[in-house]
C-alpha positions as CSV (number, residue, x, y, z in Angstrom):
1,X,-21.9,-10.8,-2.8
2,X,-19.4,-7.9,-2.8
3,X,-20.1,-4.6,-4.4
4,X,-17.9,-3.1,-7.1
5,X,-16.5,-0.8,-4.5
6,X,-15.5,-3.5,-2.1
7,X,-14.0,-5.5,-5.0
8,X,-11.9,-2.5,-6.0
9,X,-10.9,-2.0,-2.4
10,X,-9.9,-5.6,-2.0
11,X,-7.8,-5.7,-5.2
12,X,-6.2,-2.4,-4.4
13,X,-5.0,-3.7,-1.0
14,X,-3.8,-7.0,-2.5
15,X,-1.7,-5.0,-5.2
16,X,-0.3,-2.7,-2.3
17,X,0.6,-5.6,-0.2
18,X,2.4,-7.4,-3.1
19,X,4.3,-4.3,-3.8
20,X,5.3,-3.8,-0.3
21,X,6.5,-7.4,0.0
22,X,8.5,-7.0,-3.2
23,X,10.1,-3.9,-1.8
24,X,10.9,-5.6,1.5
25,X,12.6,-8.4,-0.3
26,X,14.7,-5.9,-2.1
27,X,15.8,-4.5,1.2
28,X,16.6,-7.9,2.6
29,X,18.6,-9.2,-0.4
30,X,20.1,-6.2,-2.2
31,X,23.4,-4.5,-1.3
32,X,22.7,-0.9,-2.0
33,X,25.6,0.9,-3.4
34,X,24.1,4.4,-2.5
35,X,22.2,5.5,0.6
36,X,19.7,7.1,-2.0
37,X,18.6,3.7,-3.2
38,X,17.9,2.5,0.3
39,X,16.0,5.8,1.0
40,X,13.9,5.5,-2.1
41,X,12.9,2.0,-1.2
42,X,11.9,3.0,2.3
43,X,10.0,6.0,0.9
44,X,8.1,3.8,-1.4
45,X,7.1,1.4,1.3
46,X,6.0,4.4,3.5
47,X,4.1,5.9,0.5
48,X,2.2,2.7,-0.2
49,X,1.3,2.2,3.6
50,X,0.0,5.9,3.5
51,X,-2.1,5.1,0.5
52,X,-3.7,2.0,2.3
53,X,-4.4,4.3,5.1
54,X,-6.1,7.0,3.0
55,X,-8.2,4.1,1.4
56,X,-9.3,2.9,4.8
57,X,-10.1,6.4,5.9
58,X,-12.1,7.2,2.8
59,X,-14.0,3.8,3.1
60,X,-14.9,4.7,6.8
61,X,-16.1,8.2,5.7
62,X,-18.1,6.7,3.0
63,X,-19.7,4.1,5.2
64,X,-20.7,6.9,7.8
65,X,-22.5,8.8,5.1
66,X,-24.4,5.8,3.8
67,X,-25.8,5.0,7.3
């Protein structure tokens, strides 16, 4: 049985991955009229990946404290 924390983490990661995939599809199928649009999408993907890294790091630190 998963704890509330692990359920939250699992759902957060799913949502992040869904959004990253949506943005990657936008990169693949859209013709950007301005470079700024392309940079915005790339920055959004990078930001979501950073959030995922921070969540992993926070989980690891929390796990170490609970030992």
